[in-house]
C-alpha positions in Angstrom: 28.3 -39.5 -13.5 25.9 -38.1 -16.0 22.1 -38.2 -15.6 20.3 -41.2 -17.2 19.1 -40.5 -20.7 15.4 -39.9 -20.9 15.2 -39.1 -17.2 14.4 -35.5 -16.4 12.5 -33.5 -13.8 9.2 -33.5 -15.8 9.3 -37.3 -16.1 10.0 -37.7 -12.4 7.2 -35.4 -11.4 4.7 -37.2 -13.7 5.7 -40.5 -12.3 5.3 -39.2 -8.7 1.9 -37.9 -9.7 0.9 -41.4 -10.8 2.1 -42.9 -7.6 0.4 -40.3 -5.5 -2.9 -40.7 -7.4 -2.7 -44.5 -7.2 -1.4 -45.0 -3.7 -1.6 -41.8 -1.8 0.9 -39.1 -1.4 2.5 -40.6 1.7 3.5 -43.6 -0.5 5.6 -41.4 -2.8 9.0 -42.2 -1.7 12.3 -42.0 -3.6 12.6 -45.8 -3.6 9.1 -46.3 -4.9 9.7 -43.6 -7.5 13.0 -45.1 -8.5 11.4 -48.5 -8.9 8.6 -47.1 -11.0 11.1 -45.4 -13.3 13.5 -48.4 -13.4 16.4 -46.5 -11.9 18.3 -46.5 -8.7 17.4 -44.0 -6.1 20.6 -42.0 -6.3 19.9 -41.3 -10.0 16.9 -39.1 -8.9 19.2 -36.7 -7.0 20.6 -35.5 -10.4 17.1 -33.9 -11.0 15.5 -33.3 -7.6 16.5 -32.2 -4.1 15.5 -35.2 -2.1 12.0 -36.2 -1.0 11.2 -32.6 0.3 12.3 -31.2 -3.1 10.1 -33.7 -4.9 7.1 -32.9 -2.8 7.6 -29.2 -3.5 7.8 -29.8 -7.3 4.7 -32.1 -7.0 2.8 -29.3 -5.2 3.8 -26.7 -7.7 2.7 -29.0 -10.5 -0.6 -29.8 -8.8 -1.4 -26.2 -8.3 -0.6 -25.4 -12.0 -2.8 -28.3 -13.1 -5.6 -27.2 -10.7 -5.3 -23.6 -12.1 -5.6 -24.9 -15.6 -8.8 -26.9 -15.0 -10.4 -24.1 -12.9 -9.5 -21.3 -15.4 -10.6 -23.4 -18.4 -14.0 -24.1 -16.7 -14.5 -20.5 -15.7 -13.4 -18.9 -19.0 -16.0 -16.4 -20.1 -18.0 -16.6 -17.0 -18.6 -14.3 -14.0 -20.5 -14.3 -10.7 -22.6 -17.3 -10.0 -21.7 -19.1 -13.2 -18.0 -18.6 -12.4 -18.3 -19.8 -8.9 -20.1 -23.0 -10.1 -17.7 -23.6 -12.9 -14.6 -23.2 -10.7 -16.2 -25.2 -7.8 -17.1 -28.1 -10.1 -13.7 -28.1 -11.7 -12.0 -28.0 -8.3 -13.9 -31.0 -7.0 -13.5 -32.9 -10.3 -9.8 -32.3 -10.1 -9.7 -33.8 -6.5 -11.8 -36.8 -7.8 -9.5 -37.5 -10.7 -6.2 -36.7 -9.0 -6.6 -37.5 -5.3 -2.9 -37.8 -4.5 -1.9 -34.8 -6.6 -4.8 -32.8 -5.1 -3.5 -33.5 -1.6 -0.1 -32.1 -2.5 -1.8 -28.7 -3.3 -2.8 -28.4 0.3 0.7 -28.3 1.7 3.4 -25.7 1.7 6.5 -28.0 2.0 9.0 -25.1 1.9 8.2 -21.8 3.3 9.1 -18.8 1.2 9.3 -20.8 -2.0 8.5 -18.2 -4.6 7.5 -20.7 -7.3 5.1 -22.4 -4.9 3.7 -19.0 -3.8 3.3 -17.9 -7.4 1.3 -21.1 -8.4 -0.9 -20.6 -5.4 -1.4 -16.9 -6.1 -2.6 -17.6 -9.7 -5.5 -19.7 -8.3 -6.3 -16.9 -5.7 -6.3 -14.3 -8.5 -8.6 -16.5 -10.5 -11.2 -16.9 -7.7 -11.0 -13.2 -6.8 -11.7 -12.4 -10.5 -14.7 -14.7 -10.4 -16.1 -12.9 -7.4 -15.6 -9.4 -8.7 -19.3 -9.0 -9.6 -20.3 -9.2 -6.0 -18.4 -6.0 -5.1 -17.4 -7.3 -1.7 -14.4 -5.0 -1.2 -10.9 -6.3 -0.6 -11.5 -7.7 2.9 -14.9 -9.1 2.0 -13.5 -10.8 -1.0 -10.7 -12.5 1.0 -13.4 -13.8 3.5 -15.4 -15.1 0.5 -12.4 -16.8 -1.0 -11.6 -18.5 2.3 -15.2 -19.6 2.6 -15.2 -21.0 -0.9 -11.9 -22.8 -0.5 -13.2 -24.3 2.8 -16.4 -25.5 1.2 -14.6 -27.0 -1.8 -11.9 -28.7 0.2 -14.3 -30.0 2.8 -16.6 -31.4 0.1 -13.7 -33.0 -1.8 -12.1 -34.4 1.4 -15.4 -35.9 2.7 -16.1 -37.4 -0.7 -12.7 -38.9 -1.0 -13.0 -40.5 2.5 -16.4 -42.0 1.7 -18.3 -39.5 3.8 -21.3 -39.3 1.5 -22.7 -42.8 1.8 -26.3 -41.9 1.1 -27.6 -42.7 -2.4 -28.0 -39.1 -3.5 -26.1 -37.5 -6.4 -23.0 -35.7 -4.8 -22.9 -33.3 -7.9 -26.4 -32.1 -6.9 -25.3 -31.6 -3.4 -22.3 -29.6 -4.6 -24.4 -27.5 -6.9 -26.8 -26.7 -4.0 -24.0 -25.9 -1.7 -22.4 -23.5 -4.2 -25.8 -21.8 -4.7 -26.1 -21.4 -1.0 -22.7 -19.9 -0.8 -23.5 -17.5 -3.5 -26.7 -16.5 -1.8 -24.7 -15.9 1.4 -22.0 -13.7 -0.2 -24.7 -11.6 -1.9 -25.8 -10.5 1.5 -22.3 -9.7 2.8 -21.7 -6.1 3.8 -18.5 -4.3 2.9 -16.7 -3.8 6.2 -13.8 -1.7 4.9 
């Protein structure tokens, strides 16, 4: 049995992205995806390795897209400007693609080199943005973890409706990032 004409892995991943963003990642099932694409579920197996394989492909795609928006935003910047640019791009990505964003937080298959590579590009981008602070290797990793925690926490709380007060959340994010920057400026190199 040959694969259906016009159906390929990229088409499947894009359709899964739409389902995830519209309904949440847990609602991305092979039957829902097949229905969206107008095919039978077994047809998907010609292109993906089951639901686990689909979620891995979706996570890789999500990380690649997140990298694109963050690197584009941070292009030509450094230090505080880079942190703000990357932070805003990260949160905007989570706002625009809530389901796809959620896939970037998981590691569906341990030791998946493609997934690790996609994640490593984002890590390298953030490390480059923090270079001007001269935190040393260990200090930089602590700062990256802190920034990721701040951004994920902010994006998650916002998605769940955790910011109910009538204040601009972009102003809150900007102030939070400025506070983070002030904090890492005072970090001591511990290596």
